[in-house]
N, C-alpha and C positions, 0 to 999 in steps of 0.2 A: 572258331575256337573261342570258348567262353572266358577265359582268364581265371576261372575258378580252378583251384588245384585238384588234381586227380586224387581222390581219397586213398587209392591203393598205393600211391607213390610216396606217401608220408607216413612214417611210423612214429608214434609218440615216443618221447625219451623214456629210457628205462627208469622205473621207480626204485629208488634206493630202499632196500629192505629195512634199514634202521629207521628211516623217515616214516615208512609205512607203519611199522610197529608203534612208533611214537604217536602218530596221528590217530590211528585206529584204537590206541590205548585210551583215548578220550571217551570211547564207548564202554560203559560199564557192563560187565557180563557176570552171570552166575558161574559157579564152579561146580563141576560134577565129578564123580568117580564112577566109572563104568566097571561092573563086577560080573563074574561068572564063576560057577563051580566046575572045576576041571577034574579029571581023574586024579590029578596030583594035589588037589585041594583048591581053595578059593584063590582067585587072581583078580587083579584090577589095575586101573590106571586113571590118573587125573586127566580130565578133558574139559577145557574151557569153552570149546566151540560146540554149543548144544542149542537146539531150538525145537519148538513145536512145528510141524510141517502141514498136517492135514487132519481134519476131524472125521472125514469119510473117504477112505478108510482111516482109522486112527494111526497116524504116523508121526515119528519124531526123527530128527537128524542130528548127527554129531560127527566130528571130524578128528580122528586120531592122526598123529604124525606118521608119515611113512616109515620113520625110523623106529617106531614103536615095536618092541619085541613081544609085548603082551597082546596087542590087538589081533595079530594073526592066530594066536591060540584061542582067543575068545571067538573069533570068526568061525573057526572050525567047529566049535560047540553049537553056534547058531542062535543061542539064547543068552541073554544078559540082562542086567539091571542097571539103569542110570540112576545114581543116587545124587540128588541135588543137595549139596552141603549147606549147613546152617552157619550163621554168624558164630564165630568162635571156633570153627573147625579148620582153621588155617593149617594147624599142624597135620591134620589128616590129609589135607590137600598136598602138602609137601611130601609126606610119606609115600603117597601113591604116585607122585611125580618122579620118584627115584627109580633107578634101574637096579636090578639084582638083589635087592633086600627082601626079607620076608615082610611084605607090606601088611599082612594080616596079624602079625605078632601083637598081641594085646588089644586088637580091634574087635569090638563086640558087634555081632550081626545075627540076624535070623534069616532062614531061607524063605524066599517068596513062595507062592503056590507052585511056581514053575522051577523052584530050586536055586535060583540065583541069590547071592548075598544081598540083603537089604541092611545097610549100615545103621547102627543105632543113632538116634537123635538127628537124622537128616530132616530137611524141610519137606522133601517130597521124594518119591521113588517111582520109576517107570520101568516095569518089566516088559521086555520086548524080544522079538526075534528078528533076525536079519531079513530084510525085504530086498535091498539092492545096495550096490556099492558103485561109486564113480570116482574117476581120477580127479583129484583136487590139488594138483601141483605137488607141493611137498607134504600134503595131507591126503587122506582117503576120506571121501564123503560117504558116510554110512546112513542109510535110511532103514529105520526099524519099525516094524508093525507093533503097536502097543497091545500087550496081552492083559495087563493088569496095572494098576497104579494106585497111589495113595499119597496123602499129604498131612502134615501137622500144622494147622493154622496158627498155633501159638509160637512157632519159630519164624525167624527172619533169615533170608538167604545170605550166604557168604558171597560178597561181591568182589570182583577183581577190576581195578580201575587204575590206569596210568602207572602200571608196573607194581602195584601193591594191592593188598587186601583192604577193602572198605573204600568208601567214597572220599576223595580228597576235598577238603573245604577250601575256600579261597585263600585262607591263611597258609594252607599246606602247599599251594601251587608254587612251582619254581618261578623265580623272578628273572 
């Protein structure tokens, strides 16, 4: 017997969700709004978990919460647009994060070539179709094949960092 512990006999301690949120909040992320045109009109939701995945084939990934009531309706359509919000679009992020409201009231957009809403003044937009879905705990991991995309290089992205919009400076850091 070697004296080394059996790796299967020890489980790491549970990670506290509040601590995980606080620690991972140090990673700045962009903010997106995923949109689609449904038979009842345009729909969308704010999604902070978004990334490029593959160039060949062209794939992106995002992760809506399992509690989302909007994502299942967009999934059924199978095509959607990921709108990368621009600096100063904090209010748009908040509107699309709410449940039950008419999120598109007063929001200007144009349809992409595939019909999904591209919001005005975004940094970039990625039109896609559902490629695959995976269990991601309290989220669903969605992989989308990119059909079309565009960007406005004059705009800067809206960032989310440490529980707020924009990067915190050392003077903003909690003591």
